[in-house]
N, C-alpha and C positions, 0 to 999 in steps of 0.2 A: 807781831800782831791776832792772838786769840780772837779779838772783838771781828762782829761782823764787820764787811767789808760794804760800807754804805757807798752808790751809784747813781750819778750821774748821766746819763744816755741824753747826745746831741742828736738830733736827723735821727724823726721815725719812719723814713722811707725803707724801702726795700733793704738794702745794708744793716738800718737800727735795726728792723725786726730781724734778721738774722744775728744777729748780735744779744736781743734780747730770748729766744729761742734757745741760742748757745749759754747764755744763763741760771736759764732755768734748772741745767743740768748741774748746776755750779753750787756744792754746798758754802753755808757762810758768807754770802754773796748776794746782795740787794738791793732791786735797782729804788733809789727813792721820787729820782727825780729826770720829767724827759719836758724837753726840748726839740721845738719843733718851729716853723712858722705859720699853719696853716691849725690855728689851736682849736674851734673840732674836730679836724684829722687829729691832732696831738691826743686830745682827750676821748676818743672812739681808741686810742690804743693802748692807752693810761689804764682803760677803764678794764682791755682787754686783761692786762698783764697785772694787774694791780698796783697802779702806780701813784703814792698817791699826788705827787706832786705836777699839775704842768706850766709849761710858762712858754710862751715865744725868742724872751730872751736869757744869753746864757748869762748873763750877769746873776738873775735872778740866784738859781742855783747852783754858782759858784758864792753865791752868799749866803749858802745853809750853813751854818756848820759843824753840820752832820755828816756833809759828803765828803767824803778819803779821796774819790778818783772820779774821775772822767773819762768816759767815752765819746770821738767825737766823728760821727758818721754823717757830716756836713758837708755841702760841696764844697771843692776842692780848693779853688777860689779862698776859703777862708780857714781851712786847714792850719796853716803854720801862725794866724793874729793867735786864730783860737786858741791853740794849743801855749802858747804862751803864755797867755791872760791865763788860764789852768794853771800852768806852773808858776806862776806871779800872785795867784789866788790861795798856794799851797799845797794845790790836790793833783794827785798823783793823777797823768795822762796816759789814754791808748789815742791817737787819731791813726783815722784811716789812712790807708794810700790813697794819693802820694802824702808825703808830710809835709811838700811843698810842691807850687809848680814855677821857682825860682831854686837859687841855689845858693841867692846871699839869704833867702827865707827859711831855706833848709840850716842852713847854719847857725843863723839866727838860733831856730827853736836848740840845737846842740847847747848853745854858748849858755841859754838862758835854762838847760835843762841840768849844765854842769854847774851854777852858780846855785844852784837850788838844791842837788842832790836827792829831789825825788826820781820816780821811776815815771820814765818818759817812750814808751815806745809804739814803734809803727806798723801799722792791719799788715804785715808784708807775709802774707797767708800760707803760702807758697814752701813757706822754711816750716808751717805747721801738718801740711795736708801729708794724711799717711803714706799716700804714693810717694810723696816726694822725700819724707822723713826714710822709709823704707832704703832708698839707694842714696841717702844721706848716709844710713850709717854703714852700707857697705862700702863705701866710698871710706868713712871713717875706722872701718877696720883691717885699712888696706885690701880688701878685696877685691876690688875694680879704680880704674886711673879712669878718670874722666876723661876721652877725649874731641867729644865732639855733640850741642844739644842741639838740637832742630825743633824747633820751636814755629807755629803758628797760634796766632792769638784775631779770628774773626767774630764779628757783627755785624749783621745788619741793619743800622742805626743812622738811617740816611736823612732820620729829623727827631728833632731833640725832645728821645725820650728814653727813661731811665730802666731796669731792668725786668720791672711790671708792667711794660707798655706806657707806664703815664709820662704825660707831659712834666717836663726835667726843666728847675729854672735858671741852668746855669749847662754849661757846654763842655762837656768832656774833650780828653784830649787823649791820643794813642802814646804820644812821646811822655809826658808827664807822670800818666797812667797807668795805663798800660804795659806801656815798654818795663816800667817801673819793677813790676813785677816780677818781668823774667832778668833786666840786668841784674837785679840783688841775686839773683837764685842761681843763675851759670858763676858768681865768683865764686858765694854761701857752696855751692855744692865743686864746683872746682880746687878750692883753698887755697883760691889765689888770686889776687887780683886780676885786676882787667884794664893793662896797659895800654891795649889799642881797638877803637872804638871809629866805626864809621857809620853814616846812615843818605840813604836818597826818599824823596818822598813825593809821590804820586801832587793831581790838582788841588788845589785850596778850595775847598764848596764855600760855592759863590755866598749862601747865608749865615753858614755857619763858622765859617772864616778860620776854617782847617784842613789841614792834608786827611784825606780819608782814606789814602795808603803809603805804607810805609814800610819799605827794607833795611835792619840792620845786623852790621857784621861788629861780633867783639874778639880778640884774643885774649886769654888768660893770660898769664907771666909765664907760670909753669907752662905754654904751649898750646892748651885747649880754646877751641872755638869754637866760639855760636855763630847761628843764625836766628835770626828774629822778623818773619814774615806779620805787620799788620794790618787789617782792614775794617772799616766800614760798611764796607759796601757784599760782602758778601751772602750772598743769599742760597743758606745749608747750613752745616750744623753750627751751633754757635757754641764758641767758647777758645778756652786756650788747651795746647797739647805737644806734649813734650816727646821728645822722640832724645835719650840717653844712649850716645852711642861709648862704651868704654871696651876697656882692654882684654877686661871676660867676660863679655854679655853687651846684649842691646835690651835697654827697658823701653817700652810708651809707656806714658803717664798721661789718662783722659779724668783729668778732678779726682776724684777718691779708690781710682779702678790703678789697677798697672799691670804690666802683660811681658808680657818676653818679646823679642823682635819678629818670633814664629807667631803672636798671635794666643798665646801661651798666656790665661788669667793666672796672675801670683794672690793670693791670699793677703793680704796687710791689714786685717782685722785684730789683728792681736800686737800692731805697732803701738798704737797707743789709746786711750782710756777713752776711748770715743771716734769716730770715724766722721767726725765733723772739723773742717777744719779753724771756722771760726770757733766752735766751741775749745778748741784746743790752744787757741790763739790768748784767746781772757783767759783761760786755767795758766797759760806762764803770766800773765800778764798778775792777778791776784798771787799766783806763789809766789811772783818780784819781791810783792808789797810787801806780804807777811814776811820773807826772807829777807828782807832788806838788802837785795843784791840787782844785778845789772840783765833786763830780760831776755830774753834771745831774741831779737830784732829790735834791740833799743833803740835811740834815734840818733847816738854816735856809731852803732855799728851797719847802719845802712847808709849815711849820707855819702860812702863812696860812691852808692847805686846814682843818688842826686848830683853827685863834682862828674860822673858819667852821662848822663842825658845833659846835663849843662853846657857840657863839650860837642855834644850829636848838636844840639839845634844849633849853634855857634855854627855848626859845619852847613846846617841845614838856610841860615837864613843868608 
């Protein structure tokens, strides 16, 4: 596929903007349609990025014959049904994490992808961040065996707001969204499936209806373990911090920065063509379309993560 890949992007919020910024740096790709629920705000974003077609209905974008692929940055609860709609319309699709908020929906997405033969991947960005890629290359080369991951995912989000502090139309979720990053990354880095998973959670928020604090333990078949702490109550540095404890070294990943266990900074600028994990994720999506292959973080590859999340949900309920 040598022609320009034409893309529709659904969801012009904080994460949609990150994709638009990343795609600007990728040759041979053009965003031709923008979908979001507030027409005026969507028009403003479209004007800024030179996108001609604007709509509030994904079906309008899917009806455009020139659209080859869709990137979904919509509310979690819409991910599975919209991903299926894209595939059934003959469009390649990248759905932001999480692929679904139930195992049945995740399995349905995978089944439709297999029937379609189209590229479908999920935005498990940690697979693409240069800091985590650096560790992955070391493990793949046999220079590091992962013994333990210690992860903290902390936000201060006691009201329903997004990464820009704007009011959200949907409720975020520690288990089905934020834990999904680490559950998938742990199995990916360990190179071994998760065979044991335990979870406990704090009180349910009276308005939001979700647990605001959670603790998860994981064990891989090869013996590696992971401890994950999550909170929407943390009034401090926001984001996710990873400690990799291996047999030949300890590494601390903080977004795109990587340090040794002794806080010595590691240069990861040459790991990939960009330092932007979202851009790298998008590059993989478009490369898989051009090359007619399964992408890293395909919906089939990440399905085991959702099987573990389902198991944890059963425990918590």
